[in-house]
N, CA, C and O atoms as a DFTB+ gen file, in Angstrom:
364 C
 N C O
     1  1       1.273      36.744     -17.369
     2  2      -0.061      36.254     -17.120
     3  2      -0.662      37.064     -15.978
     4  3       0.004      37.293     -14.968
     5  1      -1.893      37.493     -16.121
     6  2      -2.567      38.292     -15.102
     7  2      -2.952      37.431     -13.915
     8  3      -3.200      36.232     -14.045
     9  1      -2.997      38.080     -12.737
    10  2      -3.450      37.373     -11.542
    11  2      -4.911      36.980     -11.709
    12  3      -5.682      37.705     -12.336
    13  1      -5.297      35.823     -11.147
    14  2      -6.699      35.411     -11.237
    15  2      -7.602      36.396     -10.505
    16  3      -7.206      37.005      -9.511
    17  1      -8.801      36.538     -11.006
    18  2      -9.783      37.409     -10.356
    19  2     -10.229      36.767      -9.045
    20  3     -10.054      35.562      -8.859
    21  1     -10.800      37.549      -8.139
    22  2     -11.313      36.969      -6.893
    23  2     -12.338      35.860      -7.148
    24  3     -12.378      34.874      -6.413
    25  1     -13.163      36.017      -8.182
    26  2     -14.151      34.993      -8.509
    27  2     -13.470      33.692      -8.940
    28  3     -13.889      32.602      -8.552
    29  1     -12.417      33.824      -9.746
    30  2     -11.687      32.640     -10.201
    31  2     -10.991      31.955      -9.030
    32  3     -10.984      30.727      -8.943
    33  1     -10.405      32.743      -8.130
    34  2      -9.759      32.164      -6.946
    35  2     -10.776      31.431      -6.094
    36  3     -10.492      30.353      -5.573
    37  1     -11.965      32.011      -5.949
    38  2     -13.009      31.381      -5.145
    39  2     -13.440      30.056      -5.769
    40  3     -13.623      29.063      -5.065
    41  1     -13.602      30.044      -7.089
    42  2     -14.005      28.818      -7.778
    43  2     -12.912      27.752      -7.657
    44  3     -13.209      26.579      -7.429
    45  1     -11.652      28.159      -7.811
    46  2     -10.544      27.208      -7.711
    47  2     -10.395      26.652      -6.296
    48  3      -9.997      25.501      -6.120
    49  1     -10.710      27.457      -5.298
    50  2     -10.529      27.012      -3.914
    51  2     -11.480      25.876      -3.544
    52  3     -11.267      25.204      -2.535
    53  1     -12.524      25.650      -4.341
    54  2     -13.485      24.580      -4.056
    55  2     -13.220      23.308      -4.863
    56  3     -13.968      22.338      -4.740
    57  1     -12.172      23.297      -5.682
    58  2     -11.844      22.118      -6.479
    59  2     -11.147      21.093      -5.588
    60  3     -10.127      21.410      -4.976
    61  1     -11.677      19.867      -5.500
    62  2     -11.030      18.859      -4.663
    63  2      -9.697      18.412      -5.276
    64  3      -9.556      18.319      -6.496
    65  1      -8.743      18.144      -4.414
    66  2      -7.417      17.680      -4.829
    67  2      -7.157      16.351      -4.131
    68  3      -7.345      16.240      -2.919
    69  1      -6.730      15.351      -4.876
    70  2      -6.400      14.061      -4.281
    71  2      -4.975      14.097      -3.755
    72  3      -4.041      14.453      -4.475
    73  1      -4.820      13.723      -2.486
    74  2      -3.516      13.650      -1.856
    75  2      -3.180      12.173      -1.654
    76  3      -3.990      11.415      -1.121
    77  1      -1.995      11.773      -2.076
    78  2      -1.523      10.408      -1.888
    79  2      -0.541      10.398      -0.733
    80  3       0.354      11.240      -0.655
    81  1      -0.718       9.430       0.172
    82  2       0.171       9.290       1.320
    83  2       1.068       8.089       1.084
    84  3       0.582       6.974       0.892
    85  1       2.364       8.307       1.097
    86  2       3.326       7.225       0.900
    87  2       3.878       6.799       2.254
    88  3       4.542       7.575       2.940
    89  1       3.593       5.558       2.626
    90  2       4.073       5.042       3.909
    91  2       5.368       4.258       3.753
    92  3       5.988       3.904       4.756
    93  1       5.786       3.983       2.548
    94  2       7.031       3.266       2.320
    95  2       7.012       2.556       0.989
    96  3       6.024       2.576       0.255
    97  1       8.132       1.930       0.703
    98  2       8.273       1.194      -0.547
    99  2       8.769      -0.214      -0.248
   100  3       9.512      -0.445       0.706
   101  1       8.342      -1.139      -1.083
   102  2       8.813      -2.524      -1.005
   103  2       9.643      -2.793      -2.256
   104  3       9.409      -2.192      -3.305
   105  1      10.602      -3.686      -2.141
   106  2      11.502      -3.989      -3.257
   107  2      11.603      -5.492      -3.474
   108  3      12.673      -6.073      -3.291
   109  1      10.493      -6.130      -3.867
   110  2      10.558      -7.577      -4.122
   111  2      11.298      -7.858      -5.426
   112  3      11.382      -7.000      -6.304
   113  1      11.828      -9.064      -5.536
   114  2      12.409      -9.500      -6.807
   115  2      11.255      -9.850      -7.748
   116  3      10.110      -9.971      -7.313
   117  1      11.554     -10.008      -9.007
   118  2      10.530     -10.404      -9.976
   119  2       9.951     -11.758      -9.588
   120  3       8.743     -11.971      -9.683
   121  1      10.804     -12.663      -9.155
   122  2      10.345     -13.983      -8.738
   123  2       9.365     -13.874      -7.569
   124  3       8.317     -14.520      -7.574
   125  1       9.703     -13.063      -6.575
   126  2       8.807     -12.869      -5.428
   127  2       7.488     -12.242      -5.875
   128  3       6.421     -12.612      -5.383
   129  1       7.562     -11.306      -6.793
   130  2       6.363     -10.644      -7.308
   131  2       5.458     -11.646      -8.012
   132  3       4.242     -11.621      -7.826
   133  1       6.038     -12.520      -8.811
   134  2       5.247     -13.512      -9.540
   135  2       4.634     -14.556      -8.614
   136  3       3.617     -15.160      -8.955
   137  1       5.234     -14.775      -7.455
   138  2       4.741     -15.771      -6.512
   139  2       3.812     -15.189      -5.441
   140  3       3.379     -15.905      -4.538
   141  1       3.511     -13.905      -5.542
   142  2       2.636     -13.292      -4.539
   143  2       1.226     -13.846      -4.641
   144  3       0.710     -14.108      -5.728
   145  1       0.628     -14.015      -3.482
   146  2      -0.765     -14.448      -3.416
   147  2      -1.373     -13.795      -2.184
   148  3      -0.702     -13.056      -1.463
   149  1      -2.623     -14.071      -1.957
   150  2      -3.306     -13.499      -0.802
   151  2      -2.523     -13.823       0.475
   152  3      -2.015     -14.933       0.636
   153  1      -2.436     -12.858       1.363
   154  2      -1.735     -12.950       2.650
   155  2      -0.221     -12.863       2.545
   156  3       0.473     -13.022       3.549
   157  1       0.311     -12.609       1.339
   158  2       1.737     -12.343       1.207
   159  2       2.038     -11.031       1.933
   160  3       1.274     -10.072       1.829
   161  1       3.132     -10.992       2.654
   162  2       3.535      -9.792       3.378
   163  2       4.737      -9.174       2.677
   164  3       5.752      -9.839       2.468
   165  1       4.619      -7.899       2.314
   166  2       5.730      -7.164       1.720
   167  2       6.356      -6.289       2.803
   168  3       5.662      -5.499       3.444
   169  1       7.648      -6.427       3.006
   170  2       8.351      -5.620       3.988
   171  2       8.661      -4.257       3.385
   172  3       9.241      -4.160       2.304
   173  1       8.267      -3.209       4.097
   174  2       8.523      -1.846       3.635
   175  2       9.863      -1.351       4.139
   176  3      10.435      -1.906       5.077
   177  1      10.360      -0.287       3.499
   178  2      11.659       0.278       3.860
   179  2      11.567       1.291       4.998
   180  3      12.536       1.999       5.271
   181  1      10.415       1.368       5.666
   182  2      10.233       2.318       6.764
   183  2       9.580       1.628       7.944
   184  3       8.943       0.583       7.808
   185  1       9.753       2.238       9.099
   186  2       9.139       1.730      10.319
   187  2       7.834       2.450      10.618
   188  3       7.503       3.449       9.979
   189  1       7.103       1.939      11.586
   190  2       5.803       2.480      11.962
   191  2       5.923       3.933      12.415
   192  3       5.036       4.737      12.128
   193  1       6.995       4.284      13.111
   194  2       7.148       5.638      13.646
   195  2       7.773       6.611      12.651
   196  3       7.866       7.802      12.945
   197  1       8.201       6.140      11.487
   198  2       8.834       7.015      10.501
   199  2       7.793       7.926       9.855
   200  3       6.623       7.560       9.750
   201  1       8.225       9.123       9.417
   202  2       7.278      10.027       8.765
   203  2       6.773       9.466       7.437
   204  3       7.459       8.699       6.762
   205  1       5.561       9.869       7.086
   206  2       4.981       9.526       5.786
   207  2       5.103      10.757       4.891
   208  3       5.275      11.871       5.386
   209  1       5.015      10.560       3.580
   210  2       5.130      11.659       2.633
   211  2       3.790      11.898       1.959
   212  3       3.080      10.950       1.624
   213  1       3.445      13.162       1.761
   214  2       2.190      13.552       1.119
   215  2       2.508      14.091      -0.266
   216  3       3.385      14.939      -0.431
   217  1       1.777      13.584      -1.269
   218  2       1.982      13.999      -2.649
   219  2       0.675      14.494      -3.255
   220  3      -0.388      13.920      -3.018
   221  1       0.763      15.557      -4.031
   222  2      -0.317      16.000      -4.915
   223  2       0.218      15.730      -6.311
   224  3       1.136      16.408      -6.772
   225  1      -0.354      14.741      -6.983
   226  2       0.236      14.277      -8.239
   227  2       1.585      13.675      -7.920
   228  3       1.686      12.805      -7.055
   229  1       2.634      14.128      -8.607
   230  2       3.971      13.617      -8.319
   231  2       4.804      14.609      -7.510
   232  3       6.011      14.428      -7.353
   233  1       4.155      15.657      -6.997
   234  2       4.861      16.692      -6.250
   235  2       4.752      16.445      -4.751
   236  3       3.651      16.334      -4.211
   237  1       5.905      16.359      -4.081
   238  2       5.932      16.237      -2.636
   239  2       5.458      17.547      -2.032
   240  3       6.027      18.603      -2.309
   241  1       4.410      17.487      -1.202
   242  2       3.875      18.710      -0.609
   243  2       4.035      18.766       0.909
   244  3       3.791      19.807       1.518
   245  1       4.443      17.653       1.524
   246  2       4.635      17.683       2.965
   247  2       4.970      16.327       3.530
   248  3       5.043      15.326       2.817
   249  1       5.173      16.320       4.841
   250  2       5.424      15.084       5.579
   251  2       4.583      15.108       6.844
   252  3       4.167      16.168       7.313
   253  1       4.342      13.933       7.382
   254  2       3.540      13.876       8.589
   255  2       3.673      12.534       9.275
   256  3       4.480      11.688       8.890
   257  1       2.854      12.364      10.305
   258  2       2.855      11.109      11.051
   259  2       1.455      10.522      11.038
   260  3       0.461      11.243      11.132
   261  1       1.393       9.203      10.921
   262  2       0.107       8.515      10.924
   263  2      -0.479       8.520      12.329
   264  3       0.237       8.381      13.320
   265  1      -1.793       8.683      12.392
   266  2      -2.508       8.616      13.661
   267  2      -3.806       7.873      13.442
   268  3      -4.442       7.996      12.395
   269  1      -4.191       7.103      14.436
   270  2      -5.507       6.459      14.405
   271  2      -6.502       7.458      14.975
   272  3      -6.241       8.101      15.991
   273  1      -7.658       7.581      14.300
   274  2      -8.660       8.542      14.771
   275  2      -9.918       7.808      15.211
   276  3     -10.149       6.658      14.838
   277  1     -10.699       8.473      15.985
   278  2     -11.987       7.921      16.387
   279  2     -11.961       7.216      17.714
   280  3     -12.919       7.325      18.479
   281  1     -10.905       6.499      18.018
   282  2     -10.817       5.786      19.274
   283  2     -11.863       4.704      19.450
   284  3     -12.041       4.179      20.549
   285  1     -12.563       4.366      18.362
   286  2     -13.632       3.375      18.462
   287  2     -13.221       2.013      17.906
   288  3     -14.054       1.123      17.735
   289  1     -11.939       1.864      17.630
   290  2     -11.455       0.594      17.114
   291  2     -11.749       0.379      15.644
   292  3     -11.562      -0.726      15.135
   293  1     -12.207       1.419      14.947
   294  2     -12.553       1.278      13.533
   295  2     -11.312       1.187      12.644
   296  3     -11.396       0.766      11.490
   297  1     -10.153       1.587      13.191
   298  2      -8.924       1.513      12.409
   299  2      -8.764       2.642      11.410
   300  3      -7.902       2.567      10.535
   301  1      -9.571       3.683      11.517
   302  2      -9.456       4.821      10.591
   303  2      -8.164       5.575      10.862
   304  3      -7.788       5.805      12.011
   305  1      -7.488       5.958       9.777
   306  2      -6.212       6.646       9.885
   307  2      -6.324       8.084       9.428
   308  3      -7.188       8.439       8.627
   309  1      -5.426       8.905       9.956
   310  2      -5.282      10.296       9.543
   311  2      -3.790      10.601       9.533
   312  3      -2.980       9.808      10.012
   313  1      -3.438      11.752       8.984
   314  2      -2.050      12.193       8.974
   315  2      -1.975      13.549       9.657
   316  3      -2.678      14.483       9.272
   317  1      -1.126      13.658      10.666
   318  2      -0.844      14.950      11.307
   319  2       0.365      15.542      10.594
   320  3       1.442      14.946      10.596
   321  1       0.192      16.713       9.986
   322  2       1.283      17.343       9.250
   323  2       2.379      17.793      10.196
   324  3       2.109      18.429      11.214
   325  1       3.609      17.462       9.858
   326  2       4.768      17.907      10.621
   327  2       5.655      18.824       9.796
   328  3       6.520      19.520      10.328
   329  1       5.427      18.814       8.481
   330  2       6.232      19.652       7.581
   331  2       5.427      19.908       6.320
   332  3       4.815      18.995       5.768
   333  1       5.430      21.152       5.869
   334  2       4.858      21.509       4.576
   335  2       6.022      21.992       3.730
   336  3       6.742      22.910       4.124
   337  1       6.211      21.373       2.561
   338  2       7.356      21.709       1.734
   339  2       7.158      23.058       1.077
   340  3       6.032      23.501       0.850
   341  1       8.262      23.694       0.779
   342  2       8.233      24.981       0.111
   343  2       7.770      24.804      -1.333
   344  3       8.143      23.841      -2.002
   345  1       6.961      25.736      -1.798
   346  2       6.543      25.722      -3.204
   347  2       7.059      26.989      -3.850
   348  3       7.108      28.047      -3.222
   349  1       7.441      26.874      -5.098
   350  2       7.986      28.045      -5.798
   351  2       6.929      28.755      -6.624
   352  3       7.221      29.753      -7.284
   353  1       5.687      28.242      -6.591
   354  2       4.605      28.868      -7.341
   355  2       4.598      28.497      -8.803
   356  3       3.685      28.902      -9.523
   357  1       5.577      27.743      -9.278
   358  2       5.613      27.340     -10.688
   359  2       4.679      26.170     -10.907
   360  3       4.479      25.344     -10.017
   361  1       4.114      26.107     -12.090
   362  2       3.220      24.997     -12.430
   363  2       3.979      23.896     -13.100
   364  3       3.395      22.874     -13.461
């Protein structure tokens, strides 16, 4: 396959990509799941200081730490990258 032209690379570089941040997983039983209601708390398998994982689709692309941004009490979050995973260039 030929390398993309500069025009194609430029067009591709502007395509937005959705990144999913995984802060942890919960493992409720089926019974607990069926009894969930508003204000139910699910305990995650990670702590507040543990790294989060960044995914593009189902591919792990990096890890980072959660940070609150703005300092205005709005509760907005961001992720500071601490690791970018190696990619082999395969699709």
